[in-house]
Each structure stands twice: as structure tokens, then as C-alpha cells.
C-alpha positions as CSV (number, residue, x, y, z in Angstrom):
1,M,96.2,44.2,27.3
2,K,93.6,44.1,29.9
3,R,96.2,44.8,32.4
4,K,97.3,47.7,30.2
5,K,94.1,49.5,30.3
6,I,93.2,48.9,34.0
7,L,96.5,50.7,35.1
8,P,95.6,54.3,33.7
9,F,92.3,54.1,35.8
10,L,93.8,52.9,39.1
11,L,96.6,56.1,38.7
12,I,93.8,58.0,38.2
13,A,92.0,56.7,41.2
14,I,94.8,56.8,43.3
15,F,95.6,60.7,42.4
16,G,92.0,61.6,42.9
17,L,91.8,59.9,46.6
18,S,95.0,61.6,47.5
19,A,94.0,65.1,46.2
20,S,90.7,64.5,48.1
21,C,92.5,63.7,51.3
22,S,95.1,66.6,51.0
23,S,92.0,68.8,50.5
24,N,90.1,67.6,53.7
25,S,93.3,68.1,55.5
26,T,93.7,71.9,54.6
27,K,89.9,72.2,55.6
28,S,90.7,70.5,58.8
29,D,93.8,72.4,59.5
30,S,92.0,75.7,58.7
31,K,89.1,75.0,61.2
32,D,91.7,74.0,63.7
33,S,93.5,77.5,63.0
34,V,89.9,79.5,63.4
35,K,88.9,77.2,66.6
36,S,92.7,78.4,68.0
37,K,92.0,81.8,67.0
38,V,88.8,81.9,68.5
39,Q,90.3,80.3,72.1
40,V,93.0,82.7,72.0
41,D,90.6,85.8,71.7
42,K,88.3,84.3,74.1
43,N,89.8,86.7,77.0
44,D,90.4,90.3,76.1
45,I,89.5,93.4,77.9
46,L,85.8,92.9,77.7
47,T,85.5,88.9,77.3
48,G,86.1,86.1,79.7
49,E,86.2,84.9,83.0
50,M,87.5,86.5,86.2
51,A,87.3,87.0,90.0
52,V,87.3,90.0,92.4
53,I,88.0,90.3,95.6
54,V,86.1,93.3,97.5
55,D,86.2,94.6,100.7
56,E,82.9,93.6,102.1
57,A,82.2,96.9,103.2
58,E,81.9,98.0,99.6
59,F,79.8,94.8,98.3
60,P,76.6,96.6,98.1
61,I,77.9,99.3,95.5
62,M,80.2,96.9,93.6
63,R,77.0,94.5,93.3
64,E,75.5,97.7,91.5
65,Q,78.6,98.0,89.5
66,L,78.4,94.7,88.5
67,D,74.8,94.7,87.4
68,V,75.2,97.6,85.0
69,F,78.8,96.3,83.5
70,K,76.9,92.9,82.6
71,S,74.0,94.8,81.1
72,S,76.6,96.1,78.6
73,Y,79.0,93.3,78.3
74,T,77.4,89.7,78.1
75,N,80.3,88.3,77.8
76,A,81.9,89.2,80.5
77,N,81.6,87.0,83.6
78,V,82.6,88.6,86.7
79,K,82.3,86.9,89.9
80,L,82.8,88.8,93.5
81,I,84.6,87.8,96.7
82,A,83.5,89.6,99.7
83,L,85.8,89.2,102.4
84,P,87.0,91.5,105.4
85,E,90.1,93.4,104.7
86,R,92.7,91.2,106.0
87,E,91.4,88.2,104.2
88,A,90.8,89.7,101.2
89,I,94.4,90.6,101.3
90,N,95.4,86.7,102.3
91,S,93.0,85.5,99.4
92,L,94.7,87.8,96.8
93,L,98.2,86.6,98.1
94,E,97.2,83.1,97.8
95,G,96.3,83.5,94.3
96,N,92.5,83.4,94.5
97,A,91.8,86.3,92.2
98,A,94.3,89.1,90.5
99,M,92.1,91.9,91.2
100,I,91.0,93.6,94.5
101,I,88.7,96.8,96.0
102,L,90.7,98.0,98.7
103,A,91.0,100.7,101.3
104,R,94.5,101.1,100.9
105,E,97.7,99.9,98.7
106,L,99.5,96.7,99.5
107,T,102.7,97.4,101.8
108,K,105.8,96.5,100.5
109,E,105.9,93.1,102.2
110,E,102.6,92.3,100.8
111,N,104.0,93.2,97.3
112,A,107.0,91.2,98.0
113,G,105.6,88.4,95.6
114,F,104.3,90.3,92.9
115,N,107.8,92.2,92.8
116,Q,109.4,89.2,92.2
117,R,107.1,87.8,89.0
118,N,107.9,91.3,88.0
119,I,103.8,92.4,88.4
120,S,103.1,95.9,88.6
121,P,99.4,96.5,89.7
122,R,97.8,99.3,88.0
123,V,95.9,101.1,90.8
124,F,93.2,103.8,90.7
125,P,91.2,105.1,92.9
126,V,87.4,104.6,92.4
127,W,85.2,106.4,95.0
128,H,85.2,107.8,98.6
129,D,83.5,106.1,101.4
130,G,83.6,106.5,105.2
131,V,83.0,105.0,108.5
132,V,79.8,105.5,110.3
133,F,78.2,105.3,114.2
134,V,74.6,104.1,114.2
135,N,72.1,103.1,116.7
136,N,68.6,102.4,117.3
137,I,66.3,105.0,116.5
138,S,64.7,104.6,120.1
139,S,68.2,105.5,121.6
140,A,68.4,108.6,123.3
141,D,71.9,109.4,122.3
142,T,72.2,111.3,119.0
143,S,76.1,111.6,118.8
144,I,78.9,110.1,119.6
145,N,82.6,111.9,120.7
146,V,86.3,110.6,119.9
147,Q,86.5,110.4,123.8
148,T,83.6,107.8,124.0
149,L,84.7,105.7,121.3
150,S,88.4,105.2,123.0
151,S,86.9,104.6,126.1
152,L,84.8,101.7,124.5
153,L,87.4,100.2,122.5
154,K,89.6,100.2,125.8
155,G,86.6,98.8,128.0
156,N,86.5,101.7,130.2
157,D,82.9,102.5,129.3
158,S,80.5,99.7,130.9
159,G,77.5,101.7,129.7
160,K,77.4,100.9,126.3
161,N,78.7,98.3,123.4
162,L,80.4,99.0,120.3
163,V,79.3,96.7,117.7
164,L,81.6,95.8,115.4
165,D,81.0,93.8,111.8
166,N,84.2,92.0,111.8
167,I,87.7,92.5,113.7
168,N,89.7,92.2,110.6
169,S,87.6,94.6,108.8
170,S,89.0,97.9,107.1
171,I,86.2,99.8,109.3
172,V,87.9,98.5,112.6
173,R,91.4,99.4,111.2
174,R,89.9,103.0,110.1
175,V,88.6,103.5,114.0
176,K,91.4,102.3,115.4
177,E,93.7,104.4,113.4
178,F,91.2,107.6,114.3
179,T,90.9,106.9,118.0
180,K,95.1,105.8,118.2
181,V,93.9,102.9,120.3
182,N,95.9,99.5,119.4
183,E,94.3,97.1,121.3
184,I,90.7,96.6,121.8
185,S,88.9,95.3,124.8
186,S,86.2,92.6,125.0
187,K,84.5,94.4,127.7
188,S,82.5,96.9,126.1
189,V,83.0,95.7,122.0
190,K,81.0,93.1,120.8
191,A,82.8,91.7,117.3
192,L,80.1,90.0,115.1
193,K,80.5,88.3,111.7
194,S,79.1,90.9,109.3
195,S,77.2,94.0,108.8
196,S,73.9,92.2,108.6
197,D,74.6,90.8,112.0
198,V,75.3,94.6,113.5
199,L,72.1,96.0,112.0
200,K,69.8,92.9,113.0
201,F,71.4,93.4,116.7
202,L,70.7,97.3,116.9
203,E,67.2,96.6,115.9
204,T,66.3,95.1,119.3
205,N,68.9,96.6,121.2
206,T,69.0,100.2,122.3
207,E,72.3,100.5,124.2
208,G,74.6,99.2,121.4
209,I,76.5,101.5,119.0
210,G,77.1,100.1,115.7
211,V,80.0,100.4,113.4
212,L,79.9,100.0,109.5
213,S,80.3,101.5,106.3
214,Y,78.1,104.5,105.1
215,G,77.2,102.7,102.1
216,Q,76.2,99.5,103.8
217,Y,74.1,102.0,105.8
218,L,72.5,103.4,102.4
219,D,72.0,99.9,101.4
220,Y,70.2,99.1,104.6
221,R,67.7,102.0,104.0
222,R,67.0,101.4,100.4
223,Q,65.7,97.6,101.6
224,F,63.9,98.7,104.6
225,G,62.5,102.4,103.6
226,E,60.2,103.6,106.2
227,E,60.5,100.6,108.2
228,N,64.2,101.6,109.1
229,K,65.1,101.4,112.8
230,I,68.8,102.6,112.4
231,R,69.8,106.1,112.4
232,I,73.3,107.6,111.7
233,L,74.9,109.5,114.8
234,S,76.7,112.7,114.5
235,L,80.6,112.3,115.0
236,Q,82.1,115.1,117.5
237,F,85.7,115.9,117.3
238,T,87.9,118.6,117.8
239,D,89.2,120.3,114.4
240,A,92.5,121.9,113.1
241,K,91.6,125.1,114.6
242,G,91.0,123.5,117.8
243,N,86.7,123.9,117.5
244,T,84.3,121.6,118.5
245,V,82.6,120.0,115.4
246,Y,79.7,117.7,114.7
247,S,79.5,116.1,111.4
248,K,77.7,113.5,109.5
249,P,78.9,111.4,106.6
250,S,77.3,112.7,102.9
251,Q,78.4,113.5,99.6
252,T,78.9,117.3,100.6
253,T,81.3,116.3,103.7
254,F,83.2,113.4,101.9
255,A,83.6,116.7,99.0
256,T,84.5,119.4,101.5
257,D,86.7,116.9,103.9
258,E,84.7,117.8,106.6
259,Y,83.6,114.1,107.7
260,P,87.1,112.8,109.3
261,L,86.5,109.0,108.8
262,K,86.3,109.4,105.2
263,T,87.6,106.3,103.2
264,T,88.9,106.3,99.6
265,F,88.9,102.8,97.9
266,Y,90.8,101.4,94.9
267,V,90.9,98.7,92.1
268,L,94.1,97.2,92.4
269,N,94.5,95.1,89.1
270,Y,97.7,92.6,89.4
271,Q,96.4,91.0,86.6
272,P,100.0,90.7,84.3
273,N,98.0,91.0,80.7
274,M,95.7,93.2,79.0
275,G,92.9,91.0,79.9
276,L,89.3,91.9,81.3
277,G,90.8,93.2,84.5
278,V,91.9,96.3,82.2
279,G,88.2,96.6,80.8
280,F,86.5,96.2,84.2
281,S,88.6,98.3,85.8
282,A,88.4,101.0,82.9
283,F,84.3,100.8,83.6
284,L,84.8,101.5,87.1
285,T,86.7,104.4,87.2
286,G,85.0,105.6,83.7
287,D,82.1,108.2,83.3
288,R,79.3,105.1,83.6
289,G,81.0,103.6,86.8
290,Q,81.2,107.1,88.5
291,R,77.5,107.8,87.7
292,V,76.6,104.6,89.1
293,V,78.7,105.4,92.5
294,L,77.1,109.1,92.5
295,K,73.5,107.4,92.2
296,S,73.9,105.4,95.2
297,G,74.8,108.3,97.8
298,L,78.6,107.9,97.8
299,L,81.3,110.4,96.6
300,P,82.7,109.6,93.0
301,V,86.4,110.1,92.4
302,T,85.6,112.1,89.1
303,M,82.4,113.6,88.9
304,P,80.3,112.2,86.0
305,G,79.7,114.9,83.2
306,R,76.4,116.6,82.2
307,E,75.0,117.1,78.9
308,I,73.5,120.5,78.5
309,I,71.3,121.2,75.2
310,I,70.8,124.9,74.1
311,R,68.6,125.6,71.6
312,D,68.0,128.8,69.8
313,N,64.3,129.1,69.4
314,I,61.9,128.2,71.9
315,N,58.8,126.6,70.5
């Protein structure tokens, strides 16, 4: 009799324990499902982590862009990798990042690896910069012409030194294209490692002519203000009509194409999915990113709009 009374109680206890385990299992599965969903949603167009390779000539403006972007999208972590153009492209091809800021698109040969993986880049122009020539304010020269540039690059002019930031930079490539000089002689050309090195050299040397980007020069001016010891030289060249022209880089001469060494920079997004690269490139090409460009002194690709409030009554 005692065994018959105990049996129902044991069955109830077993079923209760089984239901409890089933409930806990369901809750655990639900939590795992939520956790999995959170992990899946972690990287979208405005959240997650991403590296962006940047032509080092454009590092100052990209640093400003990133500061503004991060102030609005705190869950996005973008790391900038600044390199000379040739090294930047190699880094992209090695897979160190899927987005790059360059002064040109990749060639057919450079794109071959991406084509094999069926990855087509999303390419957009973002701003206009330019190559500038600078010297010490104590120097007697206030301009430079194409002939002098060619002579310095070929090593035929021993009176001056042309000081370059890096032999693999987009700046050097643009100067070679402009002067139609393929080989650079080391006789009157000094190749340093960065634009900072160029500026430091010129601060104490009146016989040097530095070559850097307009954005790098503006960044230098903002840092030193009235203590600035470096100035931009006017570039003398012959225009399409055969006239001798002197021109300096500015937003105006970039907009009117009066400055021959104007350079357009692009964002190339090689991310195969709709990740953070889409959101960041949209920011760069959008109204806020273009306002950052305008404020920096470079020329935006798209001029930001202005809001005008018209009142019917003036008090």
C-alpha cells in the first residue's frame, strides 16, 4: 500500500522536473538566438569596425572627416592607415583594408584579383586637392616654372634642391606627369620620408623647393599661424592659348581649372557586402562630409547647400 501511494508523487515530481528543464532549455535557446542576432547586426552601414587606407597626402582632411563622423556615430570604429600611393595600393591588394582614398582608380592589372572574386568597387569622387611648391619665406624666389622643374628633376640645375616627400607618393607621380619627366635624378632632388620632414628641412634651408599637397600646406598653416616660415610659390606655365600664366592653388583656381596640378581624390570601397564602408563613403560624399572639405580649404565635389530663412515681417 505504501508503494502505491508513493508512486503517484514520484511521477508528479519527474514530470515537474522535466517541464522545468524544458522551460530552461527554451529560455536558453531564446537567449542564444538574441545573442546570435546581436552578433549578426553588429556590423552594418553605421556600426562595427573597419580600416581605411589613405593616401598620406590626404591624411589631414581625412583626420577631420573621421572626427566629425565619430561624433555622430559612436558605435563605428574606423582606423586610418596613411601610406604613400604605391604602398597604399599594395596594402589594399594584400587585404589590409577594403576601402581606400586615392588620387586615381586602380588599373586593370591591379583590379584583377578583385575581378576573380567578383568584387566590383563602389567608386565616388570626394574632393579636389592639388600639388603645391613651397619655399622658405627668406628665399628670393616667389615663383617656379615648368622648365625649372624639369631641370631639377633631371639633375641639370645645381643651384637649387627639389625636396620631395616620398618617391612613391601620388605627388611625385603628378609632378612627373606634368613635366613629362620619367626618370628622376638624385643630383638636385632630395627624397625624404614625409611632408613633415619636407617642411622641417625648408624651415632652415633657403635653397630648397618643397613639393607637397595643398591640404598638407593648409594643415601646416593652421598649426603655426603667424609663425609660419613657409610660403607657396606661383606656378608659371603656358596655357592652351599660348599665354604665360601664373597661378596659385585655391578653392577658386581648382573650381575654374586654372591651376594645372589640381588633383581629384576618390573613395574606393571594395567591401563585398553592405557594411560600414557604405555608410562611411556616404558620409564623405554627403552634405556633412562636403562641408568638412569646404571648411578645410579644399574644394568639395558637391557644394553643400545653404538654408535661407525668409521672413514676411521684420521686427
